[in-house]
TORMARGU-984026 format. One record per residue (C-alpha): x, y, z; residue number from 0; residue in one letter; chain. Coordinates in Angstrom, 2 decimals, always signed. Layout:
<nodes>
[[X Y Z] NUM A A]
...
</nodes>
This chain:
<nodes>
[[-56.81 +102.11 -74.98] 0 M A]
[[-53.63 +100.12 -75.29] 1 E A]
[[-52.89 +97.75 -78.12] 2 I A]
[[-53.53 +94.21 -77.01] 3 R A]
[[-50.89 +91.58 -78.29] 4 E A]
[[-53.53 +89.68 -80.23] 5 D A]
[[-55.02 +92.81 -81.83] 6 S A]
[[-52.15 +92.69 -84.36] 7 L A]
[[-52.66 +89.02 -85.11] 8 L A]
[[-54.90 +87.69 -87.81] 9 V A]
[[-55.68 +84.06 -88.39] 10 A A]
[[-53.88 +82.84 -91.41] 11 V A]
[[-55.69 +80.59 -94.02] 12 Y A]
[[-53.28 +77.76 -95.21] 13 R A]
[[-53.59 +75.58 -98.16] 14 L A]
[[-53.43 +71.71 -97.55] 15 P A]
[[-50.08 +70.18 -98.21] 16 A A]
[[-49.54 +69.64 -102.03] 17 G A]
[[-52.51 +71.72 -103.11] 18 S A]
[[-50.39 +74.37 -104.80] 19 G A]
[[-49.29 +77.87 -104.06] 20 H A]
[[-50.91 +80.83 -102.43] 21 S A]
[[-50.48 +84.71 -102.27] 22 L A]
[[-51.48 +86.25 -98.89] 23 S A]
[[-52.08 +90.04 -98.52] 24 V A]
[[-51.94 +91.38 -94.97] 25 L A]
[[-53.32 +94.99 -94.53] 26 L A]
[[-53.19 +97.04 -91.28] 27 S A]
[[-54.79 +100.26 -90.56] 28 Y A]
[[-53.81 +102.04 -87.19] 29 I A]
[[-55.61 +105.00 -85.81] 30 S A]
[[-53.84 +107.01 -83.16] 31 G A]
[[-50.36 +108.21 -82.30] 32 P A]
[[-47.76 +105.56 -83.18] 33 T A]
[[-44.32 +105.25 -84.71] 34 Q A]
[[-45.91 +103.09 -87.52] 35 F A]
[[-47.42 +104.19 -90.83] 36 P A]
[[-51.01 +104.72 -90.78] 37 E A]
[[-51.61 +102.07 -93.35] 38 F A]
[[-49.23 +99.16 -94.30] 39 S A]
[[-49.31 +96.06 -96.40] 40 V A]
[[-47.28 +92.76 -96.56] 41 V A]
[[-47.31 +90.37 -99.34] 42 L A]
[[-46.48 +86.82 -98.77] 43 M A]
[[-45.92 +84.20 -101.64] 44 L A]
[[-46.56 +80.80 -99.86] 45 D A]
[[-44.60 +81.57 -96.70] 46 D A]
[[-41.96 +83.98 -97.92] 47 I A]
[[-42.47 +87.79 -97.88] 48 Q A]
[[-41.98 +89.29 -101.38] 49 V A]
[[-43.48 +92.84 -101.09] 50 G A]
[[-44.32 +95.80 -98.82] 51 Y A]
[[-46.32 +98.83 -99.03] 52 Y A]
[[-47.10 +101.65 -96.66] 53 D A]
[[-49.03 +105.16 -96.85] 54 S A]
[[-45.88 +107.05 -95.82] 55 D A]
[[-43.96 +106.14 -98.96] 56 T A]
[[-47.11 +105.22 -101.23] 57 D A]
[[-44.75 +102.85 -103.17] 58 Q A]
[[-44.93 +99.10 -103.35] 59 L A]
[[-41.45 +97.72 -102.65] 60 I A]
[[-39.86 +94.29 -103.46] 61 K A]
[[-38.54 +92.18 -100.56] 62 V A]
[[-36.01 +89.58 -101.12] 63 D A]
[[-35.69 +86.09 -99.45] 64 G A]
[[-33.72 +87.50 -96.62] 65 G A]
[[-36.28 +90.23 -95.69] 66 G A]
[[-34.34 +93.11 -97.22] 67 E A]
[[-36.28 +95.75 -99.03] 68 K A]
[[-35.16 +96.50 -102.67] 69 G A]
[[-36.35 +98.20 -105.65] 70 A A]
[[-40.03 +99.01 -106.63] 71 E A]
[[-42.27 +96.05 -107.25] 72 L A]
[[-44.27 +96.63 -110.40] 73 D A]
[[-47.64 +94.92 -110.20] 74 L A]
[[-49.47 +97.42 -112.24] 75 G A]
[[-51.54 +100.58 -111.54] 76 Q A]
[[-54.68 +98.42 -110.80] 77 L A]
[[-52.88 +96.64 -107.78] 78 A A]
[[-52.03 +100.12 -106.39] 79 L A]
[[-55.55 +101.40 -106.83] 80 N A]
[[-56.95 +98.36 -105.03] 81 V A]
[[-54.49 +98.99 -102.08] 82 L A]
[[-55.48 +102.60 -101.80] 83 Q A]
[[-59.28 +101.60 -102.02] 84 Y A]
[[-58.70 +99.22 -99.05] 85 N A]
[[-57.13 +101.92 -96.98] 86 M A]
[[-60.14 +104.09 -97.23] 87 M A]
[[-62.48 +101.10 -96.80] 88 S A]
[[-60.49 +100.16 -93.60] 89 M A]
[[-60.68 +103.67 -92.12] 90 R A]
[[-64.52 +103.67 -92.55] 91 I A]
[[-64.75 +100.14 -91.19] 92 R A]
[[-62.80 +100.93 -88.13] 93 L A]
[[-64.96 +103.99 -87.33] 94 D A]
[[-67.97 +101.76 -87.68] 95 I A]
[[-66.63 +99.23 -85.19] 96 V A]
[[-65.61 +101.84 -82.73] 97 R A]
[[-69.09 +103.15 -82.72] 98 R A]
[[-70.62 +99.67 -82.36] 99 R A]
[[-68.24 +98.76 -79.49] 100 L A]
[[-68.49 +102.34 -77.88] 101 N A]
[[-64.80 +102.85 -78.10] 102 L A]
[[-65.00 +106.72 -77.95] 103 T A]
[[-61.81 +107.31 -75.74] 104 A A]
[[-58.76 +108.64 -77.35] 105 P A]
[[-56.20 +105.86 -78.13] 106 G A]
[[-54.77 +103.50 -80.54] 107 I A]
[[-57.12 +101.28 -82.52] 108 Y A]
[[-56.16 +98.81 -85.20] 109 V A]
[[-58.16 +97.52 -88.23] 110 Q A]
[[-56.64 +94.39 -90.07] 111 Q A]
[[-57.70 +92.51 -93.17] 112 R A]
[[-56.35 +89.39 -94.72] 113 M A]
[[-56.77 +88.42 -98.45] 114 Y A]
[[-55.43 +85.06 -99.58] 115 I A]
[[-55.97 +83.43 -102.96] 116 C A]
[[-54.84 +79.96 -104.10] 117 G A]
[[-54.16 +78.14 -107.26] 118 V A]
[[-53.93 +74.50 -108.11] 119 E A]
[[-50.71 +72.92 -109.40] 120 E A]
[[-52.18 +73.23 -113.00] 121 V A]
[[-52.04 +77.16 -112.50] 122 G A]
[[-55.86 +77.86 -112.44] 123 Q A]
[[-57.35 +80.09 -109.62] 124 P A]
[[-59.00 +78.18 -106.96] 125 A A]
[[-60.55 +80.87 -104.63] 126 F A]
[[-59.99 +84.11 -102.83] 127 I A]
[[-61.06 +84.90 -99.30] 128 M A]
[[-60.71 +87.83 -96.93] 129 S A]
[[-61.15 +88.22 -93.13] 130 R A]
[[-61.57 +91.38 -91.06] 131 N A]
[[-60.38 +91.84 -87.50] 132 V A]
[[-60.73 +95.11 -85.47] 133 A A]
[[-58.95 +95.48 -82.23] 134 N A]
[[-58.88 +91.71 -81.66] 135 G A]
[[-62.68 +91.26 -82.64] 136 H A]
[[-63.45 +88.95 -85.52] 137 D A]
[[-65.71 +91.10 -87.56] 138 V A]
[[-66.53 +89.26 -90.84] 139 D A]
[[-65.16 +86.97 -93.74] 140 S A]
[[-65.72 +86.31 -97.46] 141 I A]
[[-64.92 +83.36 -99.55] 142 L A]
[[-65.34 +83.61 -103.23] 143 C A]
[[-64.50 +81.29 -106.20] 144 N A]
[[-65.70 +81.06 -109.81] 145 T A]
[[-69.04 +79.56 -108.59] 146 T A]
[[-69.78 +80.57 -105.12] 147 H A]
[[-69.80 +83.73 -102.95] 148 F A]
[[-70.11 +83.10 -99.07] 149 L A]
[[-70.28 +85.95 -96.47] 150 Y A]
[[-69.97 +85.31 -92.76] 151 G A]
[[-70.31 +87.65 -89.80] 152 G A]
[[-67.86 +87.30 -86.94] 153 G A]
[[-69.03 +85.10 -83.75] 154 E A]
[[-71.10 +87.53 -81.49] 155 G A]
[[-70.89 +90.47 -83.96] 156 W A]
[[-73.83 +92.06 -85.54] 157 D A]
[[-72.10 +93.68 -88.59] 158 F A]
[[-74.01 +92.39 -91.70] 159 E A]
[[-74.15 +93.52 -95.21] 160 F A]
[[-77.55 +94.18 -96.77] 161 D A]
[[-78.54 +92.34 -99.97] 162 S A]
[[-77.36 +95.30 -102.17] 163 M A]
[[-74.01 +95.44 -100.52] 164 R A]
[[-73.42 +91.69 -100.80] 165 K A]
[[-74.18 +91.84 -104.78] 166 I A]
[[-71.70 +94.70 -104.96] 167 Y A]
[[-69.05 +92.75 -102.92] 168 E A]
[[-69.61 +89.68 -104.88] 169 Q A]
[[-69.15 +91.62 -108.33] 170 M A]
[[-65.99 +93.22 -106.84] 171 R A]
[[-64.46 +89.92 -105.71] 172 F A]
[[-65.48 +87.97 -108.84] 173 S A]
[[-64.44 +90.61 -111.45] 174 N A]
[[-61.59 +92.40 -109.89] 175 I A]
[[-59.88 +90.62 -106.80] 176 Y A]
[[-59.91 +86.99 -108.05] 177 L A]
[[-58.48 +87.74 -111.49] 178 P A]
[[-56.00 +90.33 -110.05] 179 L A]
[[-54.79 +87.93 -107.37] 180 C A]
[[-54.47 +85.13 -109.80] 181 A A]
[[-52.27 +87.22 -112.20] 182 R A]
[[-50.18 +88.59 -109.42] 183 T A]
[[-49.60 +85.13 -107.91] 184 L A]
[[-48.43 +83.88 -111.37] 185 Q A]
[[-46.19 +86.84 -111.75] 186 H A]
[[-44.66 +86.39 -108.25] 187 L A]
[[-44.12 +82.60 -108.88] 188 L A]
[[-42.15 +83.35 -111.97] 189 E A]
[[-39.81 +85.88 -110.35] 190 S A]
[[-39.39 +83.97 -107.22] 191 N A]
[[-39.47 +80.33 -108.32] 192 K A]
[[-35.71 +79.75 -107.04] 193 H A]
[[-37.34 +80.33 -103.46] 194 L A]
[[-40.74 +78.82 -103.53] 195 V A]
[[-40.13 +75.96 -105.87] 196 M A]
[[-36.94 +74.59 -104.37] 197 R A]
[[-36.85 +71.32 -102.63] 198 R A]
[[-34.45 +70.76 -99.68] 199 V A]
[[-34.19 +67.17 -98.00] 200 R A]
[[-34.75 +67.15 -94.34] 201 P A]
[[-32.11 +66.12 -91.96] 202 R A]
[[-33.46 +63.47 -89.78] 203 L A]
[[-32.18 +62.54 -86.26] 204 R A]
[[-33.49 +60.43 -83.32] 205 L A]
[[-32.30 +61.79 -80.07] 206 L A]
[[-32.48 +60.02 -76.57] 207 S A]
[[-31.59 +61.16 -73.23] 208 Q A]
[[-32.52 +60.32 -69.63] 209 P A]
[[-35.38 +62.09 -68.14] 210 G A]
[[-38.26 +61.63 -65.67] 211 G A]
[[-37.02 +58.29 -64.36] 212 G A]
[[-36.94 +56.87 -67.89] 213 G A]
[[-35.81 +58.33 -71.13] 214 A A]
[[-36.92 +61.14 -73.60] 215 Q A]
[[-37.00 +60.01 -77.29] 216 I A]
[[-37.23 +62.90 -79.71] 217 T A]
[[-37.83 +62.47 -83.50] 218 C A]
[[-36.38 +65.69 -85.08] 219 L A]
[[-36.45 +66.95 -88.67] 220 A A]
[[-34.49 +70.01 -89.55] 221 T A]
[[-33.48 +72.16 -92.56] 222 D A]
[[-36.27 +71.30 -94.94] 223 F A]
[[-38.30 +73.19 -97.55] 224 Y A]
[[-41.34 +73.43 -98.28] 225 P A]
[[-42.75 +73.61 -94.81] 226 R A]
[[-45.19 +70.63 -95.06] 227 H A]
[[-43.67 +67.41 -93.65] 228 I A]
[[-45.16 +64.17 -92.27] 229 N A]
[[-43.06 +63.32 -89.28] 230 L A]
[[-43.72 +59.99 -87.56] 231 T A]
[[-42.29 +58.06 -84.43] 232 L A]
[[-42.66 +54.39 -84.96] 233 V A]
[[-42.39 +51.86 -82.31] 234 R A]
[[-41.82 +48.12 -83.27] 235 D A]
[[-43.39 +49.04 -86.72] 236 G A]
[[-46.52 +50.83 -85.53] 237 E A]
[[-46.95 +54.57 -85.24] 238 A A]
[[-47.10 +56.01 -81.94] 239 V A]
[[-50.29 +57.84 -81.22] 240 D A]
[[-49.64 +61.64 -81.19] 241 E A]
[[-51.75 +61.83 -77.90] 242 E A]
[[-48.63 +59.96 -76.21] 243 E A]
[[-46.17 +62.58 -77.40] 244 M A]
[[-45.31 +66.32 -77.30] 245 T A]
[[-45.88 +67.48 -80.82] 246 V A]
[[-44.05 +70.65 -81.77] 247 G A]
[[-45.27 +72.95 -84.57] 248 S A]
[[-43.36 +73.39 -87.77] 249 V A]
[[-41.01 +76.31 -87.04] 250 L A]
[[-38.67 +78.52 -89.09] 251 P A]
[[-35.02 +77.61 -88.70] 252 N A]
[[-33.82 +81.19 -89.23] 253 G A]
[[-32.11 +80.29 -92.55] 254 N A]
[[-35.22 +80.21 -94.73] 255 G A]
[[-35.76 +76.47 -93.81] 256 L A]
[[-38.02 +74.70 -91.29] 257 Y A]
[[-37.79 +72.21 -88.36] 258 Q A]
[[-40.31 +69.97 -86.49] 259 Q A]
[[-39.89 +67.72 -83.54] 260 R A]
[[-41.94 +65.12 -81.83] 261 K A]
[[-41.07 +63.79 -78.26] 262 T A]
[[-42.09 +60.69 -76.41] 263 L A]
[[-41.39 +59.98 -72.66] 264 M A]
[[-40.79 +56.50 -71.82] 265 V A]
[[-40.23 +54.87 -68.40] 266 D A]
[[-37.62 +52.41 -67.34] 267 E A]
[[-39.96 +49.39 -67.72] 268 E A]
[[-40.68 +50.27 -71.20] 269 E A]
[[-36.83 +50.70 -71.97] 270 L A]
[[-36.24 +47.14 -70.57] 271 Q A]
[[-38.54 +45.79 -73.30] 272 R A]
[[-36.01 +46.91 -75.92] 273 K A]
[[-38.61 +48.30 -78.24] 274 H A]
[[-37.27 +49.38 -81.71] 275 K A]
[[-37.78 +53.10 -82.31] 276 Y A]
[[-37.82 +54.63 -85.65] 277 T A]
[[-38.15 +58.28 -86.77] 278 C A]
[[-39.73 +58.57 -90.32] 279 A A]
[[-40.39 +61.46 -92.64] 280 A A]
[[-42.22 +61.76 -95.85] 281 S A]
[[-41.51 +65.06 -97.54] 282 H A]
[[-41.74 +66.58 -101.19] 283 L A]
[[-38.05 +66.43 -101.48] 284 S A]
[[-37.90 +62.74 -100.98] 285 L A]
[[-38.55 +59.91 -103.44] 286 D A]
[[-39.03 +57.52 -100.67] 287 N A]
[[-39.54 +57.60 -96.84] 288 R A]
[[-36.59 +58.78 -94.79] 289 L A]
[[-36.02 +56.98 -91.40] 290 D A]
[[-33.56 +56.39 -88.71] 291 V A]
[[-33.77 +53.83 -85.97] 292 S A]
[[-32.61 +53.18 -82.34] 293 W A]
[[-33.16 +50.35 -79.94] 294 R A]
[[-31.88 +50.45 -76.20] 295 P A]
[[-29.62 +47.33 -75.42] 296 E A]
[[-30.59 +47.90 -71.78] 297 S A]
[[-31.45 +50.80 -69.51] 298 F A]
[[-27.95 +50.72 -67.98] 299 R A]
[[-26.14 +50.68 -71.23] 300 S A]
[[-28.50 +53.47 -72.45] 301 F A]
[[-27.64 +55.54 -69.50] 302 R A]
[[-23.97 +55.06 -69.99] 303 V A]
[[-24.23 +55.79 -73.65] 304 H A]
[[-25.78 +59.20 -72.93] 305 V A]
[[-23.41 +60.36 -70.19] 306 I A]
[[-20.11 +59.01 -71.89] 307 S A]
[[-19.68 +61.94 -74.15] 308 A A]
[[-18.99 +64.58 -71.48] 309 P A]
[[-16.89 +62.19 -69.48] 310 V A]
[[-14.65 +61.37 -72.53] 311 V A]
[[-14.49 +65.08 -73.04] 312 L A]
[[-13.37 +65.60 -69.46] 313 L A]
[[-10.64 +62.93 -69.74] 314 L A]
[[-9.35 +64.28 -72.88] 315 V A]
[[-8.88 +67.71 -71.36] 316 V A]
[[-7.13 +66.27 -68.26] 317 V A]
[[-4.78 +64.31 -70.51] 318 I A]
[[-3.77 +67.28 -72.45] 319 L A]
[[-3.17 +69.37 -69.31] 320 L A]
[[-0.85 +66.52 -67.95] 321 L A]
[[+1.14 +66.37 -71.17] 322 V A]
[[+1.54 +70.06 -71.14] 323 L A]
[[+2.62 +70.17 -67.67] 324 M A]
[[+5.25 +67.33 -68.42] 325 M A]
[[+6.55 +69.36 -71.24] 326 K A]
[[+6.83 +72.47 -69.20] 327 M A]
[[+8.83 +70.71 -66.67] 328 R A]
[[+11.30 +69.13 -69.03] 329 K A]
[[+11.83 +72.37 -70.69] 330 R A]
[[+12.41 +74.03 -67.33] 331 S A]
[[+14.97 +71.31 -66.45] 332 G A]
[[+16.98 +71.69 -69.61] 333 S A]
[[+17.24 +75.42 -69.08] 334 E A]
[[+18.44 +74.91 -65.48] 335 Q A]
[[+21.17 +72.38 -66.67] 336 A A]
[[+22.28 +74.76 -69.30] 337 L A]
[[+22.51 +77.61 -66.71] 338 H A]
[[+24.44 +75.58 -64.31] 339 E A]
[[+26.99 +74.58 -67.18] 340 G A]
[[+27.87 +78.07 -67.87] 341 S A]
[[+29.45 +79.42 -64.63] 342 E A]
[[+31.16 +82.88 -64.47] 343 P A]
[[+34.99 +82.59 -65.37] 344 G A]
[[+34.78 +79.06 -66.97] 345 V A]
[[+35.44 +80.37 -70.39] 346 E A]
[[+38.56 +82.34 -69.13] 347 D A]
[[+40.41 +79.18 -67.77] 348 R A]
[[+44.00 +78.69 -69.36] 349 D A]
[[+44.02 +75.25 -71.01] 350 V A]
[[+47.69 +75.63 -71.63] 351 T A]
[[+48.75 +75.70 -67.83] 352 A A]
[[+49.71 +71.96 -67.57] 353 P A]
[[+51.91 +72.27 -70.69] 354 L A]
[[+53.59 +75.31 -69.27] 355 K A]
[[+54.48 +73.48 -66.04] 356 R A]
[[+56.10 +70.52 -68.02] 357 R A]
[[+58.28 +72.81 -69.89] 358 M A]
[[+59.59 +74.51 -66.78] 359 R A]
[[+60.36 +71.02 -65.30] 360 L A]
</nodes>
């Protein structure tokens, strides 16, 4: 059996914007011959990887902001014990899933588990939850906080805990996992606050270019952190409905920062109305809303404005070539004149010949 692309993907629970920080732990168990470790773990503080563990090295490693692995990450023996327990648990769970789904053929099978815990800004633990996925099948999930324990089976999946097992899982989550995750989250926040607590202002641009018989107007925010942003395209003082636009997801920039764009297609008739368009952003790094505006004078002037840049560049290149050619011609003419002024034998002429003729006379 081949690994499907989505079998290595687990849905990530995210905290709402401004609700605090989170620690996510993604565990993967692989059965079958691969170049990957049998068991591996990735630790994410908010959206930044801070740790890694696998069964080959049996060591929890620190990961810096650039993704480079470094020294050992000391989270205590209990954290290592929990990881090793999960490895055994996932091995057993994968065997159960294979029997339930009648997956008896040799091949590669994947069991994944996600834990995530969140804290409010005041630093108190809010909740911890887990989710299990096996070969792309949603198996079950658990949500636990200081007052509630909720268990849910996957859609169309008959794997259920009996009453005794639910009590055991509730005790394990309430007494071990929730306090451990809260302590670990606090420790990682202290050591990585220069990354997760930074505030980087977005660069905001309103881009316009012809397209589809009209124009394409794009509201673009780049190079901001944290990832949560409220980006709005406003037309004459009113927000444009997102159903009218192509709304992009918040994406990593490749430099540890983020970007997002929203694009609106307008026809020539709407351009002639000369609406005022404004790209506005609200972000944790901003005290006030940031915005930039644009209004087309006319469709024709809009079109010339867009194509003028490459035309000007072409004209500059042509002018530079002409100047260079003129300089080369001038230099070539000077060299030719100098060559003609230095004929052979000229330097040997006797300048005293007229004087000698006079003396003879």
